[in-house]
C-alpha positions in Angstrom: 86.7 -179.0 -6.3 89.7 -178.1 -8.4 90.7 -174.6 -9.5 93.2 -173.9 -12.1 94.9 -170.5 -12.4 96.5 -169.9 -15.7 99.3 -167.4 -15.1 101.6 -167.3 -11.9 102.2 -163.6 -12.1 101.3 -161.0 -9.5 97.5 -161.4 -9.7 97.5 -165.2 -10.2 99.8 -165.6 -7.1 97.4 -163.2 -5.2 94.6 -165.5 -5.8 96.4 -168.6 -5.1 97.5 -167.2 -1.7 94.1 -165.8 -0.8 92.4 -169.0 -1.7 94.6 -171.1 0.3 94.9 -168.7 3.4 91.2 -168.5 3.4 91.0 -172.4 3.4 88.7 -172.3 0.3 90.8 -174.9 -1.4 93.7 -177.0 -0.3 97.1 -176.8 -2.2 96.2 -180.2 -3.7 93.0 -178.7 -5.1 94.8 -175.6 -6.6 96.7 -175.7 -10.0 98.8 -173.0 -11.4 99.6 -173.4 -15.1 102.7 -171.5 -16.0 104.9 -171.4 -18.9 107.5 -174.1 -19.2 110.5 -172.1 -17.9 112.3 -173.7 -15.0 112.9 -170.5 -13.2 109.3 -169.5 -13.0 108.1 -173.2 -12.1 110.8 -173.4 -9.3 109.9 -170.0 -7.9 106.1 -170.9 -7.7 106.8 -174.4 -6.4 108.7 -172.8 -3.5 105.6 -171.1 -2.2 104.0 -174.5 -1.6 100.5 -173.2 -2.0 99.6 -175.2 -5.2 100.4 -177.8 -7.7 102.5 -176.0 -10.5 102.1 -177.5 -13.9 103.0 -176.6 -17.5 100.8 -178.9 -19.6 97.9 -177.0 -21.2 96.1 -180.3 -21.9 95.3 -180.6 -18.2 93.1 -177.5 -18.2 90.0 -179.9 -18.3 90.8 -181.1 -14.8 89.4 -178.0 -13.0 85.9 -176.9 -12.4 87.0 -173.2 -12.5 89.6 -171.9 -14.9 91.0 -168.4 -14.0 92.6 -166.5 -17.0 95.3 -164.5 -15.3 97.6 -163.6 -18.1 98.3 -160.2 -19.7 95.8 -159.2 -22.4 98.3 -159.3 -25.1 99.0 -162.9 -24.2 95.3 -163.9 -24.7 95.3 -165.0 -28.4 98.3 -167.4 -27.8 96.6 -168.7 -24.7 93.3 -169.3 -26.5 95.2 -171.3 -29.1 96.7 -173.5 -26.4 93.6 -174.3 -24.3 90.6 -174.4 -26.8 90.9 -178.1 -27.5 91.1 -179.0 -23.9 88.4 -177.0 -22.2 85.0 -178.4 -21.7 81.4 -176.9 -21.8 80.6 -177.4 -18.1 83.8 -175.6 -16.8 83.5 -172.1 -15.5 86.0 -169.5 -16.9 86.9 -166.5 -14.8 88.8 -163.8 -16.7 90.7 -161.0 -15.1 92.4 -159.9 -18.3 91.9 -156.1 -18.8 89.7 -155.3 -21.9 89.2 -158.9 -23.1 85.5 -159.1 -23.6 83.2 -162.1 -22.8 82.3 -162.2 -26.5 86.0 -162.6 -27.4 86.4 -165.3 -24.8 83.3 -167.1 -25.9 84.3 -167.0 -29.5 87.8 -168.2 -29.0 87.2 -170.9 -26.2 83.7 -172.2 -27.2 82.4 -171.9 -23.8 79.2 -170.4 -22.2 79.9 -170.0 -18.5 82.1 -167.1 -18.3 82.9 -164.4 -15.7 84.7 -161.3 -16.4 86.2 -159.6 -13.4 88.5 -156.5 -12.8 90.4 -156.6 -9.3 93.0 -154.1 -8.5 96.3 -154.0 -6.9 95.4 -153.8 -3.1 93.8 -157.2 -3.6 97.5 -158.4 -2.9 96.9 -157.4 0.8 93.2 -158.5 1.0 92.0 -154.7 0.6 91.1 -155.0 -3.1 88.0 -153.9 -5.1 86.7 -156.2 -7.6 83.8 -155.9 -10.1 82.5 -158.8 -11.9 79.8 -159.7 -14.5 78.6 -163.2 -15.7 77.0 -164.7 -18.5 73.3 -166.0 -18.1 74.8 -169.7 -18.4 76.5 -169.1 -15.0 74.1 -170.5 -12.3 73.1 -168.5 -9.2 75.2 -171.1 -7.2 78.1 -170.8 -9.5 77.9 -166.9 -9.3 77.7 -167.1 -5.5 80.8 -169.4 -5.4 82.7 -167.1 -7.5 81.8 -164.0 -5.6 83.0 -165.8 -2.3 86.2 -166.5 -4.0 86.9 -163.0 -5.1 85.9 -161.7 -1.6 89.1 -163.5 -0.4 91.0 -160.5 -1.7 88.6 -157.7 -0.6 85.3 -156.3 -1.6 83.3 -157.1 -4.6 80.6 -155.5 -6.9 78.4 -157.4 -9.3 77.6 -155.3 -12.3 75.0 -156.3 -14.9 76.3 -154.5 -17.9 79.6 -155.6 -19.2 80.5 -152.1 -20.4 80.8 -151.0 -16.9 83.7 -153.3 -16.3 85.8 -151.0 -18.6 84.6 -148.2 -16.3 85.8 -150.0 -13.2 89.1 -150.6 -14.9 89.5 -146.9 -15.4 88.3 -146.1 -11.8 89.3 -148.7 -9.3 91.7 -150.8 -11.5 93.9 -147.9 -12.4 92.9 -145.8 -9.5 95.6 -146.9 -7.0 98.2 -145.3 -9.4 96.2 -142.0 -9.5 96.6 -141.9 -5.7 100.2 -142.8 -5.8 100.7 -140.0 -8.5 99.0 -137.5 -6.2 101.1 -138.7 -3.1 104.2 -138.4 -5.1 103.5 -134.9 -6.1 102.7 -134.0 -2.4 106.0 -135.5 -1.2 107.9 -133.6 -3.8 106.2 -130.3 -2.8 107.2 -131.0 0.9 110.8 -131.8 -0.1 111.0 -128.5 -2.4 109.7 -126.5 0.7 112.6 -127.9 2.9 111.3 -131.2 4.6 113.6 -134.1 4.4 112.7 -136.9 2.2 111.9 -139.4 4.8 109.9 -136.9 6.7 108.1 -135.8 3.7 107.0 -139.4 3.0 105.8 -139.9 6.6 103.7 -136.8 6.3 102.0 -137.7 3.2 101.5 -141.4 4.1 99.9 -140.6 7.4 97.8 -137.9 5.9 96.3 -140.1 3.3 95.8 -142.9 5.7 94.1 -140.6 8.3 91.9 -139.0 5.8 90.7 -142.2 4.3 89.9 -143.7 7.8 88.0 -140.4 8.6 85.9 -141.0 5.5 85.1 -144.5 6.1 84.1 -144.0 9.8 81.8 -141.0 9.2 78.9 -140.2 6.8 80.2 -136.9 5.4 80.8 -136.9 1.6 84.2 -135.5 0.0 82.7 -132.0 -0.4 81.6 -131.7 3.2 85.0 -132.9 4.4 86.7 -130.3 2.1 84.6 -127.6 3.8 85.6 -128.8 7.3 89.2 -128.5 6.5 89.1 -125.5 4.2 88.5 -122.4 6.7 87.4 -119.2 5.1 90.6 -117.2 4.1 92.9 -120.1 5.2 95.7 -122.1 3.8 93.6 -124.9 2.6 91.3 -122.6 0.8 94.2 -121.2 -1.1 95.3 -124.5 -2.3 91.8 -125.5 -3.3 91.1 -122.3 -5.0 94.2 -122.9 -7.0 93.2 -126.4 -7.9 89.8 -125.1 -9.1 91.5 -122.4 -11.1 93.6 -125.0 -12.9 90.4 -127.2 -13.3 92.3 -130.1 -11.7 89.0 -132.0 -11.2 88.3 -131.9 -14.9 91.9 -133.0 -15.6 91.4 -136.1 -13.3 88.0 -136.9 -15.1 89.8 -136.6 -18.5 92.5 -139.0 -17.2 90.0 -141.6 -16.2 88.2 -141.3 -19.5 91.5 -141.9 -21.3 92.0 -145.0 -19.2 88.2 -146.1 -20.0 88.9 -145.4 -23.8 92.2 -147.6 -23.6 90.3 -150.5 -21.9 87.7 -150.4 -24.8 90.6 -150.4 -27.4 92.1 -153.5 -25.7 88.8 -155.2 -26.1 88.7 -154.6 -29.7 
């Protein structure tokens, strides 16, 4: 079994490391296809986790081809590999916004999986949603899901449109969390806490709250009620958030991300 990852950037490298660390494949069974730039090739070769190649004609060597390039690079990539890819190969795309139909039309293949991982996949705590074409067999689908689970949890969705929703929620979601954390850190600093101490306060608060949520069955509203005592400090903050309609602002932001994902697909 051979796997080819096209694109040795952050996500391509994340998959390469996850696959070899999980012993799904050996470095000899894993190919990374990268642009013919000496600096990039040397860097990837230094990790010793895969064969690094620059010849697009070798794409037909792999049973699974993973498209891990930026969406804007997709048209050029399609042109480089369309004459070398074969009908029996499985294509897994993690390019945001690029639809199955687009891949099918440009590469003339039928076995396609479209997936959306997120940044925590780099440390094995990712969330990846995926969908497949009907030509992908049940065995192949299970194989792909097992591969994706080397980077965290997975969700199989039947409707491809939901992949764009996933992009807006879990794909972009880590940035929303960091945005909120940054605001809290700045608030602490403005109120007199030292920079390093403010970061510690916020990091541990987020980490502790998430662990509480994971280890108990209460929903978010129930946890808010547990923290926000009547007439207390938390209630004052929550009331302010509600008056500013912060929840609706967050929803609107996620919807903007969803619309952008759809635009990329067109």
